[in-house]
Each structure stands twice: as C-alpha cells, then as structure tokens.
C-alpha positions in Angstrom: 82.2 106.3 110.6 82.9 106.2 106.9 85.4 108.7 107.4 87.2 106.6 109.9 87.0 103.7 107.6 88.6 105.3 104.7 91.2 106.8 106.9 92.1 103.4 108.3 92.2 102.0 104.5 94.4 105.0 103.4 96.9 104.2 106.4 96.8 100.4 105.3 97.9 101.5 101.9 100.6 103.8 103.2 102.1 101.1 105.3 101.8 98.5 102.7 103.4 100.4 99.9 107.2 99.8 100.3 110.2 99.9 98.0 110.5 96.6 96.4 113.1 95.1 94.4 113.7 96.2 90.9 114.5 94.0 87.9 118.4 94.3 88.2 120.6 91.9 90.0 124.0 93.0 91.1 126.7 90.5 90.0 129.4 89.0 91.9 132.2 91.1 93.2 134.4 90.3 90.4 132.4 92.6 87.9 131.1 96.0 88.3 128.2 96.2 86.1 124.8 95.1 87.0 123.0 92.5 85.0 119.4 93.3 83.9 117.1 90.3 84.1 114.1 89.9 81.9 111.5 89.7 84.4 107.8 89.2 83.4 105.0 91.6 84.4 103.3 88.9 86.4 106.6 88.3 88.7 107.0 92.1 89.0 103.5 92.4 90.5 103.8 89.5 92.5 107.1 90.9 94.0 105.4 94.0 94.6 102.6 95.6 96.8 100.1 95.4 94.2 98.3 92.1 95.3 97.5 94.1 98.7 95.0 96.3 96.9 94.4 94.3 93.7 93.4 90.8 92.8 93.0 89.2 89.2 89.2 88.7 89.3 87.7 90.4 92.4 87.4 93.9 93.4 89.4 94.9 96.6 90.5 98.1 97.7 91.3 98.8 94.0 89.7 97.4 90.9 90.5 93.8 89.7 92.9 93.2 86.9 90.0 91.7 84.7 88.0 95.3 85.4 90.9 97.2 84.2 91.7 95.2 81.3 88.0 95.6 80.4 88.3 99.3 80.7 91.7 99.7 78.9 93.5 98.5 75.8 97.0 98.3 74.5 96.7 101.9 73.3 96.5 102.9 77.1 99.8 101.2 78.3 101.8 104.4 78.5 99.0 106.2 80.5 98.5 103.2 82.7 102.3 102.6 83.2 102.3 106.5 84.5 99.5 105.9 87.0 101.5 103.0 88.4 104.4 105.4 89.1 103.0 108.4 90.0 99.7 107.3 91.6 96.2 108.2 90.6 92.6 108.7 92.0 89.1 109.3 90.9 88.9 106.6 88.1 87.8 103.9 90.5 86.4 105.6 93.4 87.6 107.9 96.4 90.6 105.7 97.4 93.8 106.9 95.7 96.4 104.4 94.3 99.7 105.5 96.0 102.6 106.3 93.8 105.4 103.9 93.3 108.5 105.8 91.8 110.7 103.2 92.4 109.3 101.3 89.5 111.1 101.8 86.2 108.7 103.1 83.2 109.8 99.6 81.4 108.8 97.5 84.3 105.7 99.6 84.8 104.6 98.8 81.1 105.5 95.1 81.6 103.0 95.2 84.6 100.4 96.8 82.5 100.8 94.4 79.7 100.2 91.5 82.1 97.3 93.5 83.6 95.7 93.8 80.2 96.2 90.2 79.3 93.8 89.2 82.1 90.9 90.4 79.9 87.9 88.3 80.0 
C-alpha cells in the first residue's frame, strides 16, 4: 500500500513538473534583442510548479519554506539553487524533488533568497 501511495505521489510530481516561463520577455518584432525583466523570487516561485509540493508554512509533499529557512542560511544559497536545478533527495524524506533544468542559476538564487526570507 505504501509503495502504491509513493508511486502515485512520484507520478503526480512528474506530471506537475513542466517547463515554465523564464524571466526573459521577447520584445516586439522591431527589435531582435530580448529584454531581461527583473523578476522577484516570489513571482518566480508562483509562476513555477513549486507550490504543487511546497507551501510557506505547512509541509506538503516537500518541506515548507519556513522549514527550509530554519535549516539553511544565506551561506547555503549556492547549494540550494543547485538543488532546485538538479533535483535532490534524502534530506527531507524519501520523495525526491524533481530537477528543474529550465531554471537559470540566477533565477534559482532569487527563489532561494525568497525562501530564506520566510524564516520565522
């Protein structure tokens, strides 16, 4: 039963992980250079699939942002940004976080900075 439940959760994660918009907006056809928009970590998270597994203050499939902020600090931004991009497992339980290779390192760092700002 437990194996069936975990299989269902992993299937849900795979389905929910989809390529989302990045922080570049293509300008009108009269210019060929993309314009980079300064997007906040919060808006990057809200426009991604992160909220299907995480919330600010309650554990869901993955830990809450407050739990993450309680465990890590600003010195861990680089490591956590890499985990967003590459995925990871074993730190918070058996369910692995899916990789998000479409997220740039700069955007992943913004996301981590927002998560760490949720510290109680």
